[in-house]
N, C-alpha and C positions, 0 to 999 in steps of 0.2 A: 214535408211530404204532401200536405194538402195543396200547397202552391204548385208542386211538381205535377201532381195528378191533374189539377185544373189546366195547366199549360199543355200537358200531353193531349188531353181530350179536346181542348179548344184548337190546338194546332192542326188537328185533322181537318177541321172546317177551313182553317186558313189555307192549308196546303191545297185542299181541293179547289178552293176559289182561285188561288193563284195559278194552279195547273190549267184550269179551264180557260183562264184569260191568256195564259202563255201559248195555248194551242192556236189562238188567233193572232198572236203577236210574235211569232218566232223570228221575224225579220228585224225586230227592234231589239235594242240592247237591253240586257239584264243588268242588274246593279246590286252590289252588296254595300252596306253602309254601317257605320258605328257612330254613336254620339254620347254626349254626357250632359247632365243638367238635372232638371226635374222632369220625369221621374227616375233619375239615376242613370246607370250605364245602360246603353241601348245597342242592340245588334239586329239587323234586319236585311230583307231582300225586297227589291222593287223591280217591277216589269212595266216598261212603257208599252201602252196599247197603240197610241198614236201621238203626234206632237201635242195634243191637248189633254190627254188623260193617261194616268199611271195608277196601277194598283200595287200595294205593298203590304208587308206584314213585318212586325218586329216584336221583340221581347225586351222589356225594360225592368230594371230592379234597383231598389235601394238596399236590398237585403233585409236581414232581421237584426235588430239591436235593442239593447236595454238601457234605460236611464231612470233616474229618480224624478218624480213629478209631484206637483201639488195641485189638486183640483177640488174646489169647494171646501177648502180648509183641511183636506185629508191628504196625508203624505202617502204616495203610492210608489211601487216599483212598476215602471211602465215597460211593456214589450211591444215593439212596433214592427210590423211586417208590411212590406210594400213590393209587390211584384205584379206586373200586368203584361198580357199579350194583346196586341192590337192588329186589326185589319183595316186598311184605309184605302180610299180613293182620292186621288189628287187631280184637280182641274186647273189647267193653265189658261187663263182668259187672254193673256197677251203673249207676244213673243218674249222669251226670256224665262227666268226661273221662278217668278212669283206665282203662287198658287193658292187656291182654296182647298181645304182638306176636310174630309168627313169620314166617319167610320164607327166601329165598335171596339171597345176594349173589354177583355175578360180578366177580372181582377182578383187578387188576394191582397186586400188592403185593410188592415185591422190594427187597432190599438187596444191592448189589454192592460188594465190597471189592477194591481193586487196590493193590498195592505194587510200586513200581519201585525196584530196588536202586541204591545208589551204589557206585562202584568201591571195593573194599576193605572194605565194610561186612559185618557178619555178621548172621545171623538164626538164631533158635532155632526149629527145627522138630522136634517130638517130643522125643527125648532128646539130639539132637545140634545143634551149631552149624555153620553153613555160611558160608564166606568167598565172597562173591558178586561177580559182574561186573555191569556196567551192563545186560547182556542177560538177567539173571535176573529173573523176575517171580513174584509170589505173588498168586493170585486166589482169592476166595471169594465165594459167593453164598448168600443165604437167600431162598427164594421160597415164598410162601404159596399154597395151592391156588387154582385159578382159579374154583372154585365151592364155596361153604361155606354151611351152614345158619346162620340167625340166630334168637336167642331173646332176648326182653327185655320190659321193662315201659315204660310211658310215660304221657303226658298229651296229649290233643288228637286231632284228626282225626275226632271223633265227628260224627254227624248233628246239625246245629244250624242256627240261623238264619244268614242272610247277614251278612258282615262279617269283621272281623279277630279273630284269636284267638292263643292261646299254645300252643306244642307243646314237648315235652321227651321225650328218650329215654335209657334206661339199659339196656344189653344188651351182647351180644357175638356176633361171628361165630366159629364153632368150626372149627378146623383146624390141623394141625401143619405147619410149613414143611419144605421139602426143602433140605438143606444140602449144598453141594459145595465142595471145596477142591482147588486145582490149583497146583502149583509147576513152573515151566518155565524153561529156560535152560541154558547150558553146565555150570553146577554143579548146579543143582537137578534137571536131568533124571536125575542119578545119585543123588538122595536116596533113602534106603531106603524101601521101601513101608511098613514098620512106622512110620517117622516120619510119613509122609503120613497113614496111618490114624489115628495118635494125634492129630495136629493136627485132622483132620476130626472126630474124636470130641469133642475139646475144644470145637469150635464147636457141635456138637450138644448138648453138656452145658450150653452157655451159651444163646445165642439160639435154638438148635434146640429147646429144651425148651418154648418158648412154644406153648401149645395153643389160644389164643383171642386175638382182638383186640377190645378193649372199644369200645363206642360210648357216648359221653356228649355229648349235644348239646342245645342250646336254640335255639328259633326262633319265627318268626311265620308264621301262615297267613292266607289270605283266602278265604272261602267266597262263592260267587256263584250 
């Protein structure tokens, strides 16, 4: 629901931007397109302003899924969510489909890690081991910024004749995630703060060091 709400609110800005551009470009062909790759399935609309510049918006998603993972020696059940809406401007410096692209993405990109202890199990947090009860829990999250800039290169979306075409993108959204770590329960409520801080830092030194999310996608478009 959070991702849907984010997309609805962000889409108003995207549609307003595209509408304003389309008012000055009604003689140029509009375009719908679909792609696949990273960041997942993608559907969008593009409007050529002139032979050198195109504006577009698309939604891409990998959906939500769960898997088991191990981080810093702790076994977690991981929930991953990845959906983003983007608005872009494409600049074509040469004759043909090669372009430079830039824009903004509005993101719901998050990894949640949850570990429920079994009675008598131990977990290493920081420099110490803790003997846990079934009511002890370890939770961590890695959340990327809700708004990030995008830079890349690609092929397609240029002003052209009606019909089908090929599109490709290679680029990245730029932004560092926020990392949180929490240990709760009868035993873990008394874990030392230095151990909690050390575990949080280990997460930051791992997945928290990611400073961009790549986009590598291929697709088809149709100009009308």
